[in-house]
N, C-alpha and C positions, 0 to 999 in steps of 0.2 A: 652374283650381281643382283639377281632377282630377289634374294632374301634380304639384302641390304635395302633395296627399294621398298620392299614390303614392310620391313621394320621401321623405316623412315616414315612411310605413309601411316602406319599404325600410331607412331609417336605423335605425328602431326594431328591425326584424328583425335587422340586423347587430349592433347593440349587444346585443340579447338572446342571439344565437347566440354572440357572444364571451364574454359573461358565463357562459352555460351551459357552454361549452367549458372555461373556466378553473375553474369549480366542479366539473365532472366530473373533470378532471385532478387537482385538489387533493383529491379524495375527499369534498368537501362535498355533492355531488349524486350519489346512487347510483341507477342504473337497474337495479332487481332485480325484473323482471316475471315471470320464469320462463316467458316466451313466446318460442319460437324460439331456445332456448338452444343455443349451439355451444360445445363444449369442445375446446380445442387444447392440445397439449403445450408445456411449457416445458423448455428444456434438450434433451438432457442435457448436463451440463458435468462433465468428469472432470479430475482433477489427481492427480499423485503428489507428496506433500509429504514432504520429508526431515526428518521429525520423528515421535516416537511418537504413537500414536493418542490417548492420554490428554491429551497436551499440545495436540494439534490441537483436541480437544473443548473443553479449557479456554479456548483462544483464541476459539473460536466463542461459548461460553457467557458469558464474562466480561462483555461489555457489558450482558447481561441480568441475570445473577445477582449481580454486584457493581456498582459504578458504572462507567459507560463512560469510557474515556480521553478527554481533551480533543478528540482528532481525531474521535470519534464522538458527542460530547455533543449536537451540533446535529442529528445524523441519527437517533439512537435515544433515545426517551423512554419509560421503563418506567412504566406506569400502575398496574399491580398485579403483585405478585411472590409466588410460593410456591417451594418447593424444586424442583419438577419442571415448573412452567409459569409463564410471564409473559404479561401483556397489554401490548403495546408499540406505540407509534406510531413509524413509520419515515418519515423525510422524505428524499425523493430529488429533487435538482435535475433539472429537465426541460429548460428553455431559458430564458435570461434570468433573470427573477425568479420564474418559474413553478416551483413545487415541488409534487410529488405527495406526498400524505400518506396512508399506509395505517395501519390499526389491525389488528393480527394477534395471534393466540395463538401462542406459541412454546413447544413442549413438548420436554423434554430426556429422552433415554434414554441415560444414561451407559453406556459410552463410545462407543456406535456410531451414535447418531442424533439429529437435531434435526428437528422437524416444525413447519411453519408452516401456519396456516389464516387466510385473510383474513376479517375481519369488516366492514371498511369501506374502500373505496378506489375507484379509477376504473373497476373492473369488479366484477360481483357475486360472482364465484367464483374463488378461487385456493387451491390446496393444493400445498405443496412439501415436499421433504425433502432433508436432507443425510445421506448414509450414509458412515461412516468404517470402513474395513477395514484391519486390520494387514497389512503387507507387509514382513516382516523388520524393519528399524529405521525403515521409512518407513510412511506412511499413504496408502491410496488413498481419495481423496475423490470422491464421486459425488453429483451434484445432478440432480433431475428434479422436475417438477410438472405441473400442469394449470391452465389459465386458461379461464374460461367467461364468455361475454357473451350478451346477449339480443337479440332483434329480427332474426333471420335474417341477411341479407347486410350490413345496416348494422352489426350487432353483430360479424360476422366481420371487417369492415374495421376497426372500432374495436379489436377484440381483437388483430389483427395489429400495429397501431400500438403498443398498450400492451405486447404481448409482446416486441417488439424492444427497447424501452427496459428492460423488466423483466429480460430476459436480459443486457443490457449491465450493469445494476446488479449482478446476481448475479456476473457475470464479474469486475467490479471488486472485489466483496467477497471472492471466492475468491482473487484476486491478493493482497489485503491479508492474508487469513488465512494464505496460503502464506508470504508474506514474514515476518510476525510469528512464526509457528510455527518456521520454519527458523532465524531469528535466535536465538530462545530455545533451540532445540535445540543450536545451535552454541556458545552460551555455556555450556550445561550440559556439553558435551563437553570444553571447554578446561580444562587443568589450572589449579589456583589459583595 
């Protein structure tokens, strides 16, 4: 009888841990205890984009300040919008059908900066910024941020997992921003 109870308890624990993991990744379960908080850096990620700074800024801001293009419609959902700030849900595929959802404020400082602050997601604390600097007819793009987790060593382990995927997602976004901005800049330079 004892082994049946133990097997049942183990099965229940496995189901509960899988449910907890999926909810944590999805951003539905947030552990924000402010106990044993560890903050680690995100990035830095740098790129030189062959396009004017205003154009690069417009490419970054467009999905938030206007309607997102079809390629981003499933990834970015603006919940509230003003001239200088939006509240947006970001959906990032993680693995298989698992999708991480974060809710963030996105603040715009035309033409040189975009600032992100996490409100809900798989970790309790993320602050990020994009900085755009003119470099002749190009733009220097710089990204950095910080990610914080609670619960000492367990939190650091979780933060490292999340930070790896977070940096990958930002690198993918920077590649898209670079491609789109450079294509638009090239079209502007072509004679009619």
